[in-house]
C-alpha positions, -999 to 999 in steps of 0.1 A, spaced: 542 257 -74 527 268 -34 541 305 -45 524 305 -80 490 293 -64 494 322 -37 499 349 -61 472 338 -83 449 337 -52 463 371 -44 456 380 -81 421 370 -79 415 387 -50 426 421 -66 402 414 -95 373 406 -75 381 441 -55 385 458 -84 351 444 -100 331 446 -69 346 487 -66 340 492 -105 305 501 -100 309 533 -83 337 540 -106 317 534 -137 285 549 -122 308 583 -118 315 582 -157 279 588 -162 281 621 -144 307 646 -161 300 672 -131 316 708 -129 311 723 -93 305 763 -97 301 790 -69 276 810 -91 262 809 -128 277 831 -158 251 832 -184 250 851 -219 219 878 -219 227 884 -257 193 865 -267 176 859 -229 179 893 -209 183 888 -172 148 900 -166 137 869 -184 151 842 -162 143 836 -127 169 817 -103 151 791 -85 165 771 -54 146 739 -46 147 711 -22 154 675 -34 148 638 -18 145 629 19 177 649 28 165 681 12 195 689 -9 197 721 -28 194 721 -61 194 752 -84 177 761 -119 162 789 -140 129 796 -150 131 816 -186 100 834 -196 96 839 -235 79 870 -245 60 854 -270 44 826 -246 9 829 -237 -14 817 -214 -19 782 -235 17 779 -246 37 749 -237 60 749 -208 92 729 -211 111 708 -183 143 705 -197 166 678 -182 202 680 -199 229 660 -205 258 646 -186 285 675 -189 293 703 -165 260 724 -159 232 749 -171 259 771 -184 267 743 -213 230 740 -223 222 777 -221 220 777 -262 190 754 -259 173 777 -234 178 805 -260 163 782 -287 133 776 -266 131 812 -258 129 824 -293 106 795 -304 80 809 -278 82 784 -250 87 793 -211 112 765 -199 125 751 -166 161 740 -166 176 728 -136 212 711 -125 209 676 -108 226 673 -74 265 674 -77 262 699 -110 271 734 -110 253 750 -76 236 718 -67 245 701 -35 255 662 -34 266 635 -59 243 622 -88 232 586 -89 203 573 -108 179 579 -77 192 612 -74 184 622 -107 148 610 -105 142 628 -68 158 660 -83 135 653 -116 104 651 -92 112 683 -74 114 705 -108 84 689 -119 67 699 -88 80 731 -87 72 738 -126 36 727 -117 31 749 -88 37 779 -107 7 799 -113 19 808 -149 22 775 -163 -5 753 -177 -2 725 -158 -22 703 -185 7 716 -213 40 705 -197 61 689 -223 93 670 -208 128 671 -226 155 653 -222 189 654 -238 212 625 -232 216 618 -198 186 639 -195 167 609 -208 166 594 -175 146 618 -155 127 630 -185 115 589 -194 113 585 -156 87 610 -155 69 605 -186 64 565 -178 55 573 -140 28 596 -150 19 582 -179 -18 576 -163 -16 595 -132 -50 613 -120 -31 645 -108 -5 651 -139 1 638 -174 28 652 -197 17 667 -228 44 652 -243 77 639 -243 106 649 -266 143 633 -263 174 642 -281 203 615 -284 194 592 -253 206 561 -247 187 529 -241 205 512 -209 236 513 -191 243 477 -205 236 489 -241 262 518 -235 289 495 -224 279 467 -251 284 493 -276 319 503 -268 307 539 -251 320 523 -218 338 491 -221 333 461 -243 320 438 -211 287 428 -199 269 458 -181 262 442 -152 298 441 -140 302 478 -144 273 496 -135 254 496 -100 224 514 -118 206 499 -151 197 534 -164 169 517 -187 150 540 -208 142 512 -234 123 498 -206 106 526 -195 95 534 -230 71 507 -228 51 528 -204 51 559 -220 16 571 -229 22 605 -244 29 618 -275 66 615 -284 94 630 -306 124 610 -306 155 627 -322 186 609 -328 217 616 -348 227 588 -375 264 597 -370 264 594 -334 294 578 -325 291 577 -284 253 566 -284 248 548 -319 212 553 -334 209 517 -344 214 500 -308 199 527 -286 176 551 -308 159 521 -330 154 500 -292 139 531 -276 116 536 -306 106 500 -309 97 499 -272 78 532 -275 48 511 -286 21 525 -263 30 562 -269 2 583 -282 1 601 -316 19 621 -329 47 597 -325 76 606 -345 111 590 -349 135 618 -364 165 605 -377 190 632 -388 217 626 -410 251 635 -407 244 646 -367 264 632 -342 256 632 -305 258 666 -294 253 684 -332 217 678 -341 203 716 -344 234 731 -359 232 701 -382 197 705 -390 200 744 -389 186 764 -359 157 777 -378 145 742 -395 154 726 -356 127 750 -342 101 745 -369 104 710 -361 98 715 -325 70 740 -330 51 715 -354 54 687 -334 40 705 -301 14 725 -323 -1 688 -333 -3 677 -300 -37 673 -286 
């Protein structure tokens, strides 16, 4: 009996240690990084002459993060500039097709790699995402060829965290207000990811150190909103995540659009809709923003 109790105590200690350490393990799940020593980007649509390689310093430790500012020949002085925050997989290279869409549509765009991604230094966390987003925004607003009153925040998947963070933080700022917020397949919170089975079917508080709570921050968003979500998204299900984000966006300005895309999964919204139709929807929305 005594040996059984001792064994139980040992197992309990192991379980406790696992739970204590699982926060770091499961936080790491959010960041599917891929380090690079250099970027190899297609120039079939965006020529090298239209993109500018950018180095920034982020956070108190002044970590170096890297990005590209892409200039469309169709853009004018009054055209929107998109600050694009990408998903959790890999780095800038994996999202270059989005840059090509924006380029052809006539938007100037800044895309950047979070710390730990691509060539960027450090390792990611929610605080890191937010600090990197601040650095990216500061750079974008400092450019002379950017209309600072016409900057659109666009977040895909994980990129919802920095984009919604900026939209909520600067919702009523005297120095900068986003022209609009566009989200694509973003989650509502870490807890909802866990409970919807995207991570594990156990309460989120046991596995995540950071809450990554887009839904709560949506309540503070005051700019126009285009929220996109695929109805066949089996990684971030629309009913638990998209619908909740939309319901909480009660203070977003008009135009405010919830675009539910039939048959699209987590990563296939543009090809499912069709690139032309997807581009038209973006252009129509941004043109309607006043």
